[in-house]
C-alpha positions as CSV (number, residue, x, y, z in Angstrom):
1,N,97.1,-90.8,118.4
2,G,98.4,-94.1,119.5
3,Q,95.0,-96.2,119.5
4,R,95.1,-99.4,117.7
5,T,93.3,-102.7,117.8
6,A,95.5,-105.5,118.4
7,L,95.5,-109.3,119.0
8,A,97.3,-110.3,122.0
9,L,98.3,-113.1,124.1
10,I,98.0,-112.9,127.9
11,K,100.4,-115.3,129.5
12,L,99.9,-117.2,132.9
13,N,102.5,-114.7,134.5
14,G,100.4,-111.7,133.5
15,S,102.7,-110.4,130.6
16,L,101.1,-109.3,127.4
17,Q,102.4,-110.1,124.0
18,Q,100.9,-108.4,120.8
19,L,100.5,-110.9,118.1
20,A,98.9,-108.7,115.3
21,V,97.8,-105.1,114.6
22,L,94.2,-105.0,113.0
23,E,92.9,-102.4,110.7
24,S,90.9,-100.1,112.9
25,G,90.4,-96.7,114.6
26,G,87.9,-94.5,116.2
27,D,85.1,-96.7,117.6
28,T,86.2,-100.3,117.6
29,S,84.6,-103.2,119.5
30,Y,82.5,-106.3,119.7
31,P,85.2,-108.9,118.5
32,G,84.2,-112.5,117.9
33,L,86.8,-115.4,117.9
34,L,86.7,-118.9,117.0
35,I,89.4,-121.5,116.7
36,E,88.4,-124.0,114.2
37,G,90.8,-126.9,113.8
38,E,94.3,-125.0,113.0
39,R,93.1,-121.5,112.4
40,L,91.8,-118.6,114.1
41,L,88.6,-116.8,112.7
42,M,87.9,-113.3,114.1
43,S,85.2,-110.5,113.4
44,Y,85.0,-107.1,114.8
45,Y,83.7,-103.7,113.9
46,S,85.4,-100.5,113.5
47,G,84.1,-97.0,112.7
48,H,87.2,-95.2,110.9
49,D,87.3,-93.5,107.7
50,D,84.0,-92.2,108.2
51,K,82.4,-95.8,107.8
52,T,81.4,-98.3,110.1
53,K,82.4,-101.6,108.7
54,V,82.7,-105.4,110.0
55,Y,86.0,-106.9,109.4
56,F,87.1,-110.6,109.1
57,L,90.5,-112.1,110.0
58,E,91.3,-115.6,109.1
59,T,94.8,-116.9,110.2
60,P,96.8,-120.0,110.6
61,L,97.3,-120.3,114.6
62,E,100.7,-121.2,113.8
63,A,101.4,-117.8,112.3
64,L,100.4,-116.2,115.3
65,L,102.0,-118.3,117.8
66,S,105.4,-118.4,115.8
67,R,105.6,-114.8,116.9
68,R,106.1,-115.7,120.4
């Protein structure tokens, strides 16, 4: 259906660059993001597969930013 939850970088010129596609579908919301040292921590919930779950992502910032 084309719906997805993605982590993206919005540049100063207004362009949008997708950095990662996250496991999700259906009702997805309430992200929380924290940069701690050299890593990004993110939590969000998604209600797909007939279950609502909280997901957690931990990734080095360099891994995301190297995709630019």
